C-alpha positions in Angstrom: 0.0 0.0 0.0 1.4 3.4 -1.0 2.2 5.5 2.0 1.1 9.1 2.2 2.9 11.8 4.2 0.8 13.5 6.8 -1.0 16.6 5.4 -0.6 15.5 1.8 -3.3 14.3 -0.7 -3.4 10.7 -1.7 -2.5 10.5 -5.4 -5.7 8.7 -6.4 -7.9 11.2 -4.6 -9.8 13.5 -6.9 -10.7 16.8 -5.2 -13.8 18.8 -6.3 -13.1 22.0 -8.2 -13.6 25.0 -6.0 -15.4 27.9 -7.6 -15.0 31.3 -6.1 -18.3 33.2 -5.5 -18.7 36.3 -7.6 -18.9 39.4 -5.5 -21.7 41.6 -6.7 -22.9 45.0 -5.5 -25.0 47.9 -6.7 -23.5 50.6 -9.0 -24.7 54.1 -8.1 -24.6 56.4 -11.2 -24.9 60.2 -10.8 -23.8 63.4 -12.5 -21.3 65.9 -11.3 -20.6 64.1 -8.1 -18.2 66.7 -6.6 -18.4 68.3 -3.2 -19.3 71.7 -4.7 -22.7 70.3 -5.8 -23.9 70.0 -2.2 -27.1 68.1 -1.6 -27.1 65.8 -4.5 -23.5 64.8 -3.9 -24.2 64.2 -0.2 -27.4 62.1 -0.7 -25.9 60.0 -3.5 -23.0 59.0 -1.3 -25.5 58.1 1.4 -26.9 55.5 -1.0 -23.3 54.2 -1.5 -22.8 53.8 2.2 -26.2 52.2 2.9 -25.7 49.5 0.2 -21.9 49.2 0.0 -22.1 50.3 -3.6 -19.6 51.4 -6.2 -20.1 54.9 -7.5 -19.8 56.3 -11.0 -20.2 60.0 -12.0 -20.7 61.5 -15.5 -18.9 64.8 -14.8 -18.1 68.0 -16.7 -14.4 68.3 -17.6 -12.9 70.8 -15.3 -14.9 70.0 -12.2 -12.9 69.3 -9.0 -13.3 65.8 -7.7 -13.4 65.1 -4.0 -10.2 63.9 -2.5 -10.3 60.2 -1.6 -14.1 59.8 -2.2 -13.6 56.7 -4.3 -15.8 57.9 -7.2 -15.0 56.8 -10.7 -15.5 59.9 -12.9 -16.2 59.8 -16.6 -15.2 63.2 -18.0 -17.4 64.8 -20.7 -16.0 66.0 -24.0 -15.2 69.7 -24.6 -18.1 70.7 -26.9 -21.0 72.7 -25.6 -23.3 69.7 -26.3 -21.0 67.3 -24.4 -20.7 69.7 -21.4 -24.5 70.4 -21.3 -25.6 66.8 -21.8 -22.6 65.3 -19.9 -21.9 63.1 -22.9 -18.8 61.0 -22.6 -16.7 59.1 -25.2 -16.4 55.4 -25.7 -12.9 55.7 -24.3 -14.3 57.1 -21.1 -17.0 54.5 -21.0 -14.3 51.8 -21.0 -13.7 52.6 -17.4 -17.1 51.1 -16.6 -16.2 47.5 -17.6 -15.1 46.3 -14.1 -17.9 48.2 -12.4 -20.5 46.6 -14.6 -19.0 43.2 -14.3 -19.7 43.4 -10.5 -23.1 45.1 -10.7 -26.4 43.4 -9.8 -28.3 46.7 -9.7 -27.8 50.0 -11.4 -29.0 53.4 -10.0 -29.7 56.5 -12.0 -29.5 59.6 -9.9 -31.1 62.7 -11.6 -32.4 62.7 -15.2 -31.9 64.7 -18.4 -28.3 63.6 -19.1 -26.4 60.9 -21.0 -26.1 58.7 -17.9 -29.8 58.1 -17.8 -29.8 56.5 -21.3 -26.7 54.6 -20.4 -28.2 53.1 -17.2 -31.4 51.9 -18.9 -29.5 50.4 -21.8 -26.9 48.6 -19.7 -29.5 47.3 -17.3 -31.5 45.8 -20.1 -28.4 44.4 -21.9 -27.4 42.6 -18.6 -31.0 41.7 -17.5 -30.5 43.4 -14.2 -32.8 45.9 -12.5 -32.2 49.6 -12.1 -33.5 52.4 -9.9 -34.2 56.0 -10.7 -33.7 58.7 -8.0 -34.9 62.0 -9.4 -33.6 64.3 -6.6 -36.4 66.8 -7.3 -35.8 67.1 -11.1 -39.4 66.3 -11.9 -40.7 69.1 -9.8 -42.8 71.5 -11.9 -40.5 74.4 -10.9 -37.6 72.7 -12.8 -39.6 73.0 -16.0 -39.7 76.8 -15.7 -36.3 77.0 -17.4 -35.2 75.1 -20.6 -38.9 73.9 -20.5 -39.2 72.9 -24.1 -36.1 70.8 -24.1 -36.9 69.0 -20.8 -40.5 68.3 -21.8 -39.5 66.9 -25.2 -36.9 64.7 -23.5 -39.4 63.4 -20.9 -41.9 62.6 -23.6 -39.5 60.8 -25.8 -37.1 59.2 -23.3 -38.0 60.0 -19.7 -41.3 58.3 -19.4 -39.7 55.0 -20.7 -36.8 55.4 -18.3 -39.2 55.8 -15.4 -41.5 53.0 -16.6 -38.7 50.4 -16.9 -37.2 51.2 -13.5 -37.8 48.6 -10.8 -38.5 51.5 -8.5 -38.4 55.3 -8.6 -37.3 56.6 -5.2 -38.4 60.0 -3.8 -37.3 61.7 -0.6 -40.8 62.8 0.4 -44.4 62.1 -0.5 -44.9 65.5 -1.9 -42.0 65.0 -4.3 -43.6 61.8 -5.4 -47.0 63.5 -6.0 -45.4 66.2 -8.1 -43.7 63.6 -10.3 -46.8 61.4 -10.9 -47.9 63.1 -14.2 -44.7 61.7 -15.8 -45.1 58.2 -14.4 -47.0 55.4 -16.2 -46.5 52.7 -13.6 -47.1 52.5 -9.9 -43.4 52.0 -9.1 -42.7 55.0 -6.9 -41.4 54.6 -3.4 -40.7 57.1 -0.6 -37.5 56.8 1.3 -36.6 59.8 3.4 -33.0 60.9 3.4 -31.2 60.6 6.7 -29.8 63.4 8.8 -26.7 63.3 10.9 -27.5 64.4 14.4 -26.1 67.9 15.2 -23.0 67.7 17.5 -23.9 70.9 19.3 -27.4 71.6 20.5 -29.2 74.9 20.9 -28.4 76.3 24.3 -28.2 79.6 26.2 -24.4 79.4 26.2 -24.3 79.0 22.4 -26.8 81.9 22.1 -24.6 84.2 24.1 -21.5 83.3 22.2 -23.1 83.9 18.8 -24.4 87.3 19.8 -21.1 88.3 21.2 -19.2 87.2 18.1 -21.6 89.1 15.7 -22.1 92.1 17.9 -25.9 91.5 18.3 -27.8 92.6 21.4 -27.8 90.0 24.1 -31.6 89.8 24.2 -32.1 89.5 20.4 -33.8 86.7 18.7 -32.0 85.2 15.6 -33.4 83.4 12.6 -31.0 81.9 10.1 -31.1 80.8 6.4 -28.5 78.3 5.2 -27.4 77.7 1.6 -25.9 79.4 -1.3 -27.3 82.7 -2.4 -29.3 81.5 -5.4 -32.6 82.9 -7.0 -34.3 79.6 -6.4 -33.8 80.0 -2.6 -35.0 83.6 -2.8 -32.6 85.2 -0.3 -33.4 88.7 -1.6 -37.1 88.4 -1.2 -36.7 86.8 2.2 -34.5 89.7 3.4 -37.1 92.2 2.2 -40.0 90.4 4.0 -38.0 90.1 7.2 -37.0 93.8 7.1 -40.6 94.8 6.6 -42.4 92.5 9.0 -40.2 90.8 11.7 -40.6 92.3 15.1 -38.1 94.7 16.6 -35.2 93.0 18.3 -35.0 90.1 15.8 -32.2 89.4 13.2 -31.9 87.3 10.1 -28.6 85.7 9.3 -27.9 84.6 5.7 -25.3 81.9 5.9 -23.8 80.6 2.7 -21.6 81.5 -0.3 -22.5 83.9 -3.1 -24.0 82.3 -6.1 -26.2 84.0 -8.7 -27.2 86.4 -6.0 -24.6 88.7 -4.3 -24.5 89.4 -0.6 -24.3 93.2 -1.1 -27.4 93.2 -3.3 -29.4 91.3 -0.7 -28.4 93.7 2.0 -29.1 96.7 -0.2 -32.6 95.3 -0.8 -33.1 95.0 3.0 -31.8 98.5 3.5 -34.3 99.9 0.9 -37.1 98.1 2.8 -36.1 99.8 6.0 -34.2 97.2 7.9 -30.4 97.4 7.1 -29.1 96.5 10.5 -31.3 93.5 11.1 -30.3 91.4 8.1 -26.7 90.1 8.0 -24.8 88.1 5.4 -22.1 86.1 7.2 -20.8 84.1 4.2 -20.2 80.4 4.1 -19.7 78.5 7.4 -18.7 74.8 7.7 -18.1 72.1 10.2 -17.9 72.9 13.8 -18.4 76.6 13.1 -21.8 75.8 11.4 -22.8 73.6 14.3 -22.1 76.4 16.8 -23.9 79.0 14.7 -27.0 76.8 14.5 -26.9 76.2 18.3 -26.9 79.9 18.8 -30.0 80.6 16.7 -33.7 80.6 17.5 -35.1 79.3 14.3 -34.3 78.2 10.7 -36.2 79.7 7.7 -36.3 78.5 4.1 -38.2 80.6 1.6 -37.0 78.4 -1.3 -39.2 77.9 -4.4 -38.2 74.2 -4.5 -36.5 71.8 -2.0 -37.3 68.2 -2.6 -35.8 67.5 0.9 -33.6 70.2 2.4 -30.6 68.9 4.4 -30.1 72.3 6.0 -33.6 72.3 7.5 -33.1 68.7 8.8 -29.8 69.6 10.3 -31.3 72.7 12.0 -34.1 70.5 13.5 -31.6 68.0 14.8 -29.9 70.9 16.6 -33.1 71.9 18.3 -34.4 74.7 16.1 -38.0 75.4 15.1 -38.3 75.6 11.3 -40.3 78.0 9.0 -40.7 76.3 5.6 -42.1 77.7 2.4 -44.6 75.6 0.4 -41.7 74.6 -1.9 -40.1 72.6 0.9 -41.4 69.1 0.4 -40.1 68.0 3.7 -43.0 69.6 5.5 -45.3 66.9 3.9 -43.7 64.4 6.2 -44.5 66.2 9.5 -48.0 64.7 9.9 -49.0 67.3 12.4 -45.9 67.2 14.5 -45.4 70.6 16.1 -41.9 71.3 14.8 -42.4 74.8 13.5 -44.4 76.5 10.7 -45.2 75.0 7.3 -46.5 77.9 5.3 -49.6 77.4 3.3 -48.5 80.0 0.7 -45.7 82.4 -0.2 -48.0 85.4 0.0 -46.6 88.4 1.9 -49.4 88.5 4.6 -48.9 84.8 5.4 -45.2 85.2 5.8 -45.6 88.3 7.7 -47.9 86.7 10.3 -45.5 83.8 10.8 -42.5 86.1 11.3 -44.4 88.1 13.9 -45.5 84.9 15.7 -42.0 83.5 15.7 -40.5 86.8 16.9 -42.9 87.3 19.8 -43.3 83.8 21.3 -41.9 83.3 24.7 -38.5 81.7 24.8 -39.9 78.7 26.7 -42.3 78.0 23.7 -39.4 78.4 21.2 -37.4 75.9 23.2 -40.4 73.5 23.4 -41.0 73.5 19.6 -37.2 73.1 19.0 -37.1 70.1 21.3 -40.0 68.5 19.3 -38.2 69.2 16.1 -35.1 67.5 17.3 -37.0 64.4 18.5 -38.8 64.2 15.1 -35.6 64.5 13.0 -33.7 62.0 15.0 -36.5 59.5 14.8 -38.0 59.9 11.4 -34.7 60.8 9.6 -32.5 58.3 11.3 -29.7 56.5 9.4 -31.0 53.1 10.6 -34.4 53.8 9.0 -32.9 54.9 5.7 -30.5 51.9 5.6 -33.2 49.4 6.4 -35.6 50.7 3.8 -32.9 50.8 1.1 -31.7 47.3 1.8 -35.2 45.9 1.7 -35.7 47.5 -1.7 -32.4 46.1 -2.8 -33.3 42.6 -1.8 -36.7 43.0 -3.6 -35.0 44.3 -6.8 -32.4 41.6 -7.2 -34.8 38.8 -6.5 -37.2 39.7 -9.3 -36.8 39.6 -13.0 -36.3 42.9 -14.8 -39.9 43.9 -15.7 -39.3 45.1 -19.3 -36.3 43.2 -20.4 
């Protein structure tokens, strides 16, 4: 009998062939995924984290990618069409081969660009499902500019892209309702974006520190608006309304970088309305400085024409601030009667004026009570655990079913 050394394999023994299991994961596909693009960049990376996904961005040449954010960028060509449509060459698309080889689900974040066509085509070629996440781009307000082009694109391509998606994911119920005219299947789902809990909470100590730093009266009440100065967010109109109607002893802080609106122009408009000293533009504030600023305020206001979610409002709520939200803020559709602030029924001046007066004259104890309720709501309803659980359930559902229109 042939001897066999310990630990060796008998020469007549035939071992079964071992096959390595293919590692698959979703592929998140967005446009212009660079830090400068704020909310869409932030929320898209939340999808990556919740699903351990790879991330691909169709980006305009010249944009500055985030350092170490592990995003594969496909850079557009140099023509005006390429930049506007974010069209990329076959050479750039070659970068997608290893990502597609591992993909069991594709996600299209935002519409109207080359990547939306690419996602649908590749999903159908590979018989795998895909998601669409509009990020507010189906809101009627977005059709107030480049309307003809967008409507034609939606009628020819967009409806099919939405129809063939396994699910179309919206951040709020109101965003979903606004998008329904473009949808031909009942495949919409609502998954609220999560908010990271504020590291600094509203407190008397923070209020004193903020007023000292900005040279405001110790007894003043402070309302803040966060975000870039952009016509959609209507900082100029808000400054004028505040100057006209907010009670004496109240101040409005505009916190964010200049965009298509300029800080000096906003302040000049407030000055013309009679309130130059009660509207301040403090420029962009980030990180710990932003947390401390929020903690020193007495409320957050968004007069924006369109916010399909509004991370700044959610962050302010998590810090313990009451919120005043315009009808364009879809997040207010999620409150379900929770007393977290004021959801305006219209943008009309008398409505805004009444709310500003009420906010400015409520006792501090009531402001604190509303702020505490806002914080509880945000940490419960906008928790990371809830977001992750909902997305993972949809992911399991998607990969277990056959692509509906393959």
